[in-house]
PALUM-822924 format. One record per residue: residue in one letter; z, y, x of N, C-alpha, C in turn. Coordinates in steps of 0.2 Angstrom, whole numbers, plus 5000, padded with zeros to 4 digits. Each point is the difference from the previous one (the first is absolute). Layout:
// PALUM-822924
AZYXZYXZYX...
END
This chain:
// PALUM-822924
M500049945004500050064996500050065004T499550054999500050065005500550054998W500150045004500550064999499850044994W499450025000499850044994500149964993T499849945000500149964994500850004998T500449995005500749994999500350074997T499850065003500250064998499850024993K499449984998499750014993500549964995R500149945002500549964996500750024999V500250035006500750035000500050064995A499550045001500050064996499949984993R499649954998499949984993500649984997Y500449965004500649974998500550064999G500050045004500550064999499850044994L499450014998499850044994500249964994V499949935000500249964995500750004999G500450005005500750004999500350074998F499650055002500250074997499950004993I499449984997499950004993500449954996R500149945003500449954997500750024998N500350045005500750024999500150064995G499450024997500050054994500550055000F500649994996500550054999500450025006V500149955004500450015006499650045005S499449995000499550045005500050074997L500050014993500050064997500650045001A500649975000500650035002500050035007A499749965005500050025007499550065000V499450004997499550055000500350074997L500449994995500350064997500550045004I500449965003500650035004499650035007M499549965002499750035006499650064999T499750004994499650064997500550065000I500649994997500550065000500150025007T500249955005500150025007499550045003L499349984999499550035003499950074997F500150004994499950074996500550055003V500649975002500550055003499850025007V499749955003499750025007499550055000A499550004995499550044999500350074997S500550004996500350064998500350045006L500349965004500350035006499550045004L499449975001499450035004499950074996I499950004993499850064997500550055000S500649984998500650055000500150035007G500049965005500150035007499450055001A499449984999499550055001500150064996A500250004993500150054996500550055003L500649975001500650045003499850035007N499649975004499850035006499650064999S499549994995499650054998500350074998V500549984996500550064997500350035006L500349965005500450035005499550045005K499449975001499550045004499850074997Q499950004993499950064997500550055001L500749984999500550045001500150035007T499949955005500150025007499550055002D499449994997499450045002500250084998K500450004995500250074997500650035004V500349965004500650025003499850035007D500450065001499950035007500750045001V500050025006500650055002499750074999T500350044996499750074999500550055003V499850045004500450055003499850074997Y500550034996499950064997500350065004F499650055001500250065004500250054995T500450055003500250064996499450044999T500150054995499550044999499850055006G500650015004499950045006499849975006A499849935000499949975006499350025003T499950015006499450035003499549945002E499450025001499549955001500249965007E500350045005500149975006500649954999Q500550014996500549964999499749934997I499650014995499749944997499649965005A499650045004499649965005500449975005Q500650025002500449975005500349934997V500250014993500349944997499449944999R499450034999499449954999499949975006T499950045006499949975006500549945002S500650024999500549955002500049944996L499850004994499949944995499449965002E499550035002499449975002500149965006A500550025004500149975007500449934999L500349994994500449944999499549944999P500249955003499649944999500049974993E500550014996500049974994499650044995V499850065001499650044996499249995000A499849984994499249994999499650074999S500350044996499750064999500550054997V499850075001500450054997499550054997S500150014993499650054996500450064999F499650065001500450064998499850034993V500550024997499950034993500250075000S499650054999500250075001500350024993R500350065001500450034994499650004994E499350035001499650014995499849934996E499949955004499849934998500649974996A500650015003500649984996500150034993L499950075000500050034994499549984995A499449995002499449974996500249934997D500349965004500249934998500650014995F500450045001500650014995499750034994E499650055000499750024993499649954996E499749965004499649944997500449954997R500649995003500549954997500350024994H500250075000500450034995499650044995K499349995000499650054996500149994992N500349954998500249994993500750024998D500450025006500750024999500050085000Q500050034994500050074999500650035003L500649974999500650045003500050005007T499849955004499950005007499550055002M499450004997499550045002500250084999Q500350014995500350074998500550025006A500449965002500550015005499750025006L499449965002499750015006499650065000Q499750024995499750074999500550065001E500649994997500550055001500250015007L500049955004500250015007499550055004G499449994998499550055003499849985007E500349955003499849985006500049925001N499749985005500049925001500749985003P500449964996500649985002500049945005L499449975001500049935003499850025007G500349955005499850015007499549945002A499750015006499549955002500449935001S499649955001500349935002499649965004L500349955003499649955004500149934997E499549974998500049934997499949955006I500449965001500049955006499949934998R499549975002499949934999500249955006A500349954999500249965005499549945001K500049975006499649945001500249944996Q500749994999500349954996500550034996T500149974994500550024995500750015003S500249955004500649995003500250065005Q499550045002500150055005500150074997Y500050004993500150074997500750025002E500549964999500750025001500150035007A499749975005500150025007499750075001I499450024996499750065000500550054997A500349984994500450044996500650025005K500349955003500650025004499850045006Y499449995003499850055005500050074998L499750014994500050074997500750034998E500449964998500750024999500350025006T499949965006500350025006499750075003Q499350014999499750065002500350064996Q500149984993500350064996500750025002E500449955002500750015002500050035007S499450005004500150025007500050085000G499750034995500150085000499450035004T499549975002499450035004499750054996S499650045003499650054996499549974995A499749945002499649974995500349974994S500649975001500449964995500350054995T500150075002500350044995499550024994G499449985001499550014995500049944995I500449955001500049944996500550014994D499849994994500450014994500349934999K499649954999500349934998499549955002V500249945000499649945002500149954994N499549994996500049954994499849935002F500449965000499849935002500549954996Y500650015000500549944998499949994992Q499750044996499949994993499449955000N499550005004499549955000500249945002K500450005006500349945003500449964995T500450034996500349964995499649964995A499550044998499549964995499649945004I499950015006499649955004500549945001D500650025002500549945001500249964993R500050044995500149964993499549964999L499350025000499549964999499949945005T500250015006500049955005500549944998T500650024998500549964998499849964994I499650034995499849974994499549945002I499550025004499549955002500349945004E500550025004500349945004500449954995T500350044995500449964995499549954996A499550034998499549974996499749945004R499850015006499749955004500549945001S500650025001500649955001500049964994L500150034994500049964994499449964999G499450025001499449964999500049945005I500250015006500049955005500549944997G500650034998500549954997499849964994L499650044996499749964994499549955002A499650025005499549955003500349945003I500550015004500449945003500349964994I500350034995500349964995499549964996F499450034998499549964997499749955005G499950025006499749955005500449945000L500750015001500449945000500049964993A499950034995500049964993499349975000T499550035003499349975000500049935004L500350015006500149945005500449944996L500550024997500449954997499649964994I499750044996499649974994499449965003A499650035005499549965002500249945004F500650015003500349945004500149944995N500450024994500149954995499449974997T499550054999499449974997499749955004I499950015007499749955005500549945000R500650015000500549945000499949964993L499950034995499849964993499449965001A499550045003499349975001500149935004I500450015005500149945005500349954996Y500550014996500449954996499549974995T499650034997499549974995499549965003T499850015006499549975003500349955006R500649984999500349965005499749935001D499749974994499749945000499350005004E499750064999499350005004500250025007I500550035001500150025008500249935003G500449964996500249935003499449965002V499550004995499449965001499650035006M499950065001499750035006500349995006N500750005000500349985006499949935002L500049954995499849935001499449995004V499550044997499349995003499950045006G500550035003499950045006499750075000A500150034994499750075000500450045005S499650055002500350055005500550054997H500450035004500450054998499750064996W499450025003499650054997499849984993Y499749944999499849984994500549994995V500649995002500649994995500350074998R500150045005500350064999499650064998G499349995002499650064999499950024993P499949964995500050024993500650044998F500649995002500550044998500050075003M499850005007499950065003499450054997I499549964998499550044996500250034994A500449964996500350024994500450065001G500450005005500450065001499650065002V499549995004499650065001499650034994L499849954996499750024993500550044996Y500649995000500550044997499950075002G500050015007499950075002499350034999V499549965001499350034998500050024993V500249964995499950024993500450064999S500650005002500550064999499750065003A499850005006499750065003499450024996A499649964998499450024996500250034994V500549974996500250034994500350075001V500450015006500250075001499550055002L499549985004499550055002499550014993L500049964996499650014994500450054995I500649995000500450044995500150075003L500050015006500150065003499450054999Y499449974999499450044999500050044994P500149974994500050054994500750045000L500549975003500750045000499950065004T499750005006500050065004499550054997L499449974996499650054997500350044995W500549964996500350034995500550055002L500449995006500550045003499750065004G499449995002499750055005500050074998P499850024994500050074998500750035000G500549964997500750024999500350015007S499949955004500350005007499750075004E499450014999499750065003500450074998R500150004993500350064997500750005003F500449945000500750005002500150015007L499649975004500150005008499650045004G499650054996499650045004499349975001T499949995007499349975002500049935000F500549964998500049935001499849974993N499449965001499749964994500149935001V500449964996500149935001499449965000A499550024996499449964999499650015007S499950065002499650015006500349975006Y500750005000500349975006499949925000Y500149974994499949934999499349985002L499550034997499349985002499850025007G500350055002499850025007500349965005S500649974998500449955005500049934998F499549984996499949934997500149955006P499650015005500049955005500849995003L500450055000500750005002500449964995F499850024994500449964994499849935000F499449985001499749935000500449965005L500050035007500349975005500749994999V500450054998500749994999500249964995V499750014994500249964994499849935000M499449995002499749935001500449965006G500150045005500349975006500749984998S500450054997500749984998500049944995G499550004995500049944996499949945003I499549995005499949945003500549985005A500350055003500649995004500649974996L500250034995500549974995499949934998G499449994997499849944998500049945005A499750025006500049955006500749995002L500450055001500749995002500449954996S500050024993500349964995499849935000S499349995001499849935000500249965006Y499950045006500249975006500849975000L500450054998500749984999500149944996A499750004994500149944995499749945003V499450005003499749945003500549975006R500250055004500449985006500749974997R500350034995500649974997500049944996Y499549994996500049954995499449945001L499650025005499449955001500049975007R500249935000500049975006499549955001T499550015005499449965000500049985008
END
C-alpha cells in the first residue's frame, strides 16, 4: 500500500468519524466557534482601540503660551532651544493674530463671548509654540524641560505665560489604561474558551475512540501502523478547527458590513468592515491557524492518553 493511498484512507476515515459522531462533533464545533470568534473580536477591538488612541495622540502636543508682551526675540530663543532637543520632532509658531482668528472661529456662535472680546478693544491672546514629540512618551520630558526653563528666570523664560500639557496627558493615560484593561479581559476570555474547547474536543475524540474500540482492535491484530490507527482521530480534530474557523470567517463578513458605518461614526476614522476586508489574510491565518492548532492539540492529547497501539 503506497503512502498516498494510506493518507487518502486515513483522511476518509477521519471525515467519516467526524460525521458519524454527529451531535458530539457539533458540540465541539460550537464551543470552538465561540473561542475563535473571541480571538477574531480581540483582533478587531485591539485595532479599533489603537486607532482611537492614535487619533488622540495625534492631537496631543505641548503648547507654550507667551504673554502678550513677549518679544519676537524671546519667542525665537525659546523656539531655538526646543528645536535643539532630541525628543522634539517639530515646533510650530502661532502668532497673536492667528490665535485670535482661531478663537473667534471657535466661539463665533457664542454671542456673549464675542461681545466681551469686542469690548476689550484689543487682542488679549499671546503667541504660542506647538511642539510635537517624536514619541508620545517624550512629551512629559519636554514639558518638564519647559517648566525648568520657566523657573530659571532667564530673559527668554520671562515671556512664557504657561505650558499646557498635563490635561492632555491625563486623557491619554486614561485611554491607555482602558485599552490595556480591555485587552487583558479579552485575552482572559480567549484562554477560558480555549481551555473549554480543548476539554470538549478531547472528550469528543475520547468518545470516538471508545465507540470504535472493536475496529481499532482488529487493525492492531492485522498489524496496522500507528499512523493508520491514530490518523483518523487526528484528522477529525483538525476538521473541528477548520469547520469552526470557516464558520467564524463567514459570520464576520456580514457582521462587519453591518457594523461598519456605525463604527466609523463612533470611532472616527476606523471602519470595522474596511479593516476586516483589508486584513482578511491576517484574519484567515490567525483564526484558521488557531482552530487547527486547538483541534490538533486536543486530538493529540486524547489519542496519546486513551489509544494504545
